[in-house]
PLY file of the C-alpha trace (Angstrom):
ply
format ascii 1.0
element vertex 270
property float x
property float y
property float z
element edge 269
property int vertex1
property int vertex2
end_header
0.00 0.00 0.00
1.41 3.45 -0.90
1.78 5.94 1.92
-0.86 8.67 1.80
-0.68 11.95 3.71
-3.15 14.85 3.80
-1.66 18.23 4.69
-3.06 21.72 5.21
-1.93 24.55 2.94
-0.79 27.08 5.54
2.61 28.26 4.28
4.70 28.59 1.14
6.11 25.07 1.44
2.65 23.51 1.36
1.50 26.02 -1.24
4.28 24.74 -3.48
2.79 21.24 -3.16
-0.53 22.18 -4.75
-0.69 19.88 -7.80
-0.99 21.21 -11.34
-4.35 21.20 -13.10
-4.94 18.51 -15.70
-5.61 21.31 -18.19
-2.60 23.69 -18.21
-4.88 26.62 -19.06
-6.01 26.56 -15.43
-4.05 26.78 -12.19
-5.22 26.23 -8.61
-2.38 28.50 -7.45
-3.77 31.55 -9.29
-7.51 30.86 -9.29
-9.72 33.44 -7.58
-12.97 32.38 -9.25
-14.83 31.80 -5.98
-13.20 34.62 -4.05
-14.16 37.30 -6.61
-17.77 37.05 -7.78
-17.36 39.75 -10.44
-13.91 39.32 -11.97
-12.69 36.00 -10.61
-10.91 33.65 -12.99
-9.64 30.06 -13.05
-6.93 30.92 -15.57
-3.26 30.20 -15.19
-1.51 33.47 -14.33
2.22 32.87 -13.78
2.74 36.50 -12.79
0.85 35.79 -9.56
3.40 33.26 -8.36
6.58 35.27 -7.65
6.78 37.30 -4.48
5.09 40.68 -4.78
8.14 42.67 -3.74
11.91 42.24 -3.57
14.28 43.00 -0.72
14.46 46.55 0.52
17.28 48.70 -0.79
20.33 49.03 1.39
20.70 52.44 3.01
24.29 52.61 1.67
23.42 51.58 -1.90
24.08 53.68 -4.97
26.08 56.89 -5.02
26.01 57.35 -1.27
27.75 53.99 -0.81
30.52 55.12 -3.11
31.06 58.29 -1.06
31.08 56.35 2.16
33.79 54.03 0.84
35.92 56.84 -0.63
38.77 57.76 1.79
39.36 61.03 -0.10
35.73 62.10 -0.15
34.08 64.46 2.33
33.12 62.95 5.67
29.56 61.59 5.76
26.93 63.92 7.05
25.87 63.33 10.60
22.28 62.36 11.22
22.29 64.32 14.47
20.11 67.41 14.36
20.37 69.53 17.50
17.14 71.34 16.63
15.04 68.20 16.06
12.66 67.12 18.83
13.91 64.40 21.12
13.03 60.85 20.21
10.43 58.96 22.21
13.17 56.63 23.37
14.79 59.41 25.38
13.72 60.05 28.92
11.44 63.04 29.35
12.20 64.59 32.74
8.82 66.37 32.75
6.73 63.27 32.04
4.88 61.65 34.97
6.83 58.78 36.43
4.88 55.57 35.90
6.82 52.55 37.06
7.27 50.13 34.18
5.64 47.38 36.18
2.53 49.43 37.02
-0.44 49.23 34.66
-1.70 52.45 33.13
-5.50 52.52 33.54
-5.87 54.94 30.64
-4.28 52.66 28.03
-6.20 50.00 26.13
-3.21 47.80 25.46
-2.01 45.40 28.16
0.70 46.72 30.41
4.05 45.14 31.11
2.70 44.05 34.46
0.00 42.00 32.78
2.43 40.67 30.20
4.75 39.50 33.01
1.96 37.95 35.06
2.70 34.21 35.30
-0.92 33.52 36.32
-2.51 35.25 33.31
-3.43 32.98 30.36
-1.02 33.19 27.45
-2.52 33.65 24.00
-0.73 31.62 21.33
0.66 33.62 18.45
-1.60 33.43 15.42
-0.10 32.16 12.20
-0.16 34.68 9.37
0.87 34.82 5.72
3.68 37.15 4.67
2.67 40.28 2.77
4.91 39.35 -0.16
3.53 35.81 -0.50
1.75 34.78 -3.73
-1.70 36.30 -3.96
-3.54 32.97 -3.87
-1.68 31.94 -0.72
-2.77 35.19 0.88
-6.38 34.38 -0.03
-6.03 30.90 1.44
-4.51 32.36 4.60
-7.21 34.93 5.38
-8.81 32.77 8.05
-5.75 31.19 9.65
-6.10 33.11 12.89
-9.79 32.28 13.42
-11.08 29.58 11.09
-7.96 27.61 10.23
-6.76 26.38 6.85
-8.75 26.85 3.64
-7.12 24.09 1.58
-5.65 20.60 1.79
-3.37 18.56 -0.46
-3.27 14.76 -0.63
0.22 13.34 -1.12
0.96 9.83 -2.36
4.50 8.75 -1.54
5.30 12.43 -1.10
3.92 13.39 -4.52
0.91 15.70 -4.85
-2.13 13.85 -6.18
-5.24 15.80 -5.15
-6.27 19.26 -3.96
-9.33 20.61 -2.15
-10.32 24.16 -1.24
-13.02 24.92 1.32
-14.00 27.35 4.04
-16.86 29.34 5.52
-19.51 30.60 3.13
-18.51 34.20 3.86
-15.08 33.56 2.30
-16.54 32.86 -1.16
-18.70 35.67 -2.60
-19.51 33.67 -5.74
-21.03 30.92 -3.61
-23.08 33.52 -1.73
-24.37 34.91 -5.03
-25.21 31.44 -6.34
-27.16 30.58 -3.20
-29.31 33.68 -3.74
-30.78 31.94 -6.78
-32.37 29.30 -4.54
-34.41 30.63 -1.61
-35.24 27.04 -0.63
-31.71 26.53 0.66
-31.56 26.82 4.47
-30.10 30.03 5.86
-29.43 28.71 9.34
-27.13 27.30 10.23
-25.05 28.45 7.28
-23.00 25.65 5.72
-19.31 25.44 5.04
-18.36 25.37 1.36
-16.15 23.10 -0.70
-15.32 25.21 -3.72
-12.78 22.98 -5.43
-11.67 19.37 -5.60
-9.35 18.00 -8.27
-6.80 15.30 -8.89
-3.92 15.16 -11.31
-4.58 13.27 -14.52
-2.19 10.50 -13.43
-3.95 10.06 -10.07
-7.48 9.65 -11.39
-9.77 6.67 -10.65
-7.84 5.72 -7.51
-10.18 7.15 -4.86
-7.87 9.98 -3.82
-10.43 12.76 -4.30
-13.06 10.81 -2.36
-10.62 10.24 0.49
-9.70 13.91 0.54
-13.36 14.97 0.66
-14.02 12.64 3.59
-11.13 14.20 5.50
-12.29 17.74 4.71
-15.83 16.92 5.90
-14.46 15.38 9.10
-12.33 18.49 9.67
-15.22 20.88 9.02
-17.39 18.93 11.46
-14.69 19.30 14.12
-14.71 23.06 13.52
-18.39 23.26 14.42
-20.15 23.12 11.06
-23.27 21.01 10.74
-23.41 20.93 6.93
-21.26 21.52 3.87
-22.29 22.44 0.33
-20.63 22.26 -3.08
-21.62 23.71 -6.43
-20.66 21.31 -9.23
-20.74 22.00 -12.94
-23.07 19.52 -14.58
-21.93 19.97 -18.18
-18.28 20.92 -17.80
-15.51 18.81 -19.27
-13.60 16.69 -16.73
-10.39 18.71 -17.04
-12.15 22.09 -17.08
-14.03 22.00 -13.80
-12.50 22.35 -10.34
-15.84 21.56 -8.68
-16.35 18.04 -10.10
-19.72 16.88 -11.37
-22.87 15.93 -9.43
-22.25 12.20 -9.75
-19.00 12.49 -7.81
-20.62 14.31 -4.91
-23.48 11.82 -4.66
-20.91 9.00 -4.35
-19.24 11.08 -1.61
-22.40 11.10 0.49
-23.88 14.40 -0.65
-27.52 14.88 -1.58
-28.60 16.74 -4.70
-30.69 19.51 -3.10
-31.00 21.70 -6.23
-31.26 19.78 -9.49
-30.48 22.56 -11.94
-29.01 22.03 -15.41
-26.48 24.82 -15.01
-25.96 25.43 -11.28
-26.85 22.37 -9.19
-26.24 22.34 -5.44
-25.20 19.35 -3.37
-25.23 19.22 0.43
-23.97 16.86 3.12
-25.04 16.98 6.74
-22.10 16.59 9.12
0 1
1 2
2 3
3 4
4 5
5 6
6 7
7 8
8 9
9 10
10 11
11 12
12 13
13 14
14 15
15 16
16 17
17 18
18 19
19 20
20 21
21 22
22 23
23 24
24 25
25 26
26 27
27 28
28 29
29 30
30 31
31 32
32 33
33 34
34 35
35 36
36 37
37 38
38 39
39 40
40 41
41 42
42 43
43 44
44 45
45 46
46 47
47 48
48 49
49 50
50 51
51 52
52 53
53 54
54 55
55 56
56 57
57 58
58 59
59 60
60 61
61 62
62 63
63 64
64 65
65 66
66 67
67 68
68 69
69 70
70 71
71 72
72 73
73 74
74 75
75 76
76 77
77 78
78 79
79 80
80 81
81 82
82 83
83 84
84 85
85 86
86 87
87 88
88 89
89 90
90 91
91 92
92 93
93 94
94 95
95 96
96 97
97 98
98 99
99 100
100 101
101 102
102 103
103 104
104 105
105 106
106 107
107 108
108 109
109 110
110 111
111 112
112 113
113 114
114 115
115 116
116 117
117 118
118 119
119 120
120 121
121 122
122 123
123 124
124 125
125 126
126 127
127 128
128 129
129 130
130 131
131 132
132 133
133 134
134 135
135 136
136 137
137 138
138 139
139 140
140 141
141 142
142 143
143 144
144 145
145 146
146 147
147 148
148 149
149 150
150 151
151 152
152 153
153 154
154 155
155 156
156 157
157 158
158 159
159 160
160 161
161 162
162 163
163 164
164 165
165 166
166 167
167 168
168 169
169 170
170 171
171 172
172 173
173 174
174 175
175 176
176 177
177 178
178 179
179 180
180 181
181 182
182 183
183 184
184 185
185 186
186 187
187 188
188 189
189 190
190 191
191 192
192 193
193 194
194 195
195 196
196 197
197 198
198 199
199 200
200 201
201 202
202 203
203 204
204 205
205 206
206 207
207 208
208 209
209 210
210 211
211 212
212 213
213 214
214 215
215 216
216 217
217 218
218 219
219 220
220 221
221 222
222 223
223 224
224 225
225 226
226 227
227 228
228 229
229 230
230 231
231 232
232 233
233 234
234 235
235 236
236 237
237 238
238 239
239 240
240 241
241 242
242 243
243 244
244 245
245 246
246 247
247 248
248 249
249 250
250 251
251 252
252 253
253 254
254 255
255 256
256 257
257 258
258 259
259 260
260 261
261 262
262 263
263 264
264 265
265 266
266 267
267 268
268 269
């Protein structure tokens, strides 16, 4: 039996493991179809993949560096300005003396005394996505601090075989707009959404997508959701749809709650 691992896409290493689409015209790593109801696209956009910005320029770069390294040049200008106001780091002899350990009742932020209190509960640092990360990774990381991951990858012997994207309904405006077409869909409690499931062409017909969906549903149930919906494309070609077709979802334990020729809806109670 091959080793199978399912991992959450929460950083650039896992983002790099998202498998390619069977049709190279599309790319999971640049798709914002569900996140942008008006201009979202499934298209492959390689320009989205590099970091958004490069390293900051060195303060001694360019002509100023040459002057600084020139022993015959004029001495560098001092940054000291005797007429500039004192920095906040300097002690103000006229400021009221608050001991560092004493809390200031007029400040909203916690004081050093609270921060140093061994009996106060410690909040774990929330994982975030770097500002220069690929745009799709930033979209997938929007809920890390509250909801958790928005995507999973299934690996077979360390190789990426399947991908699934999901999350709360509020994270996917296109899903919200689609649900407005069907007032018969329940409004409470709102379901989670699986927006995308796909396998590589080489990994098809091996049950990997079904296994990944089962894990996503188990995870969503543990996060407090009582139902999950998906919005398949009934007539789309196999390589052109990231949302599978209704037959797949029915085999995965979903019920066809809206039998529409263009925009069907499937739902699974958790």
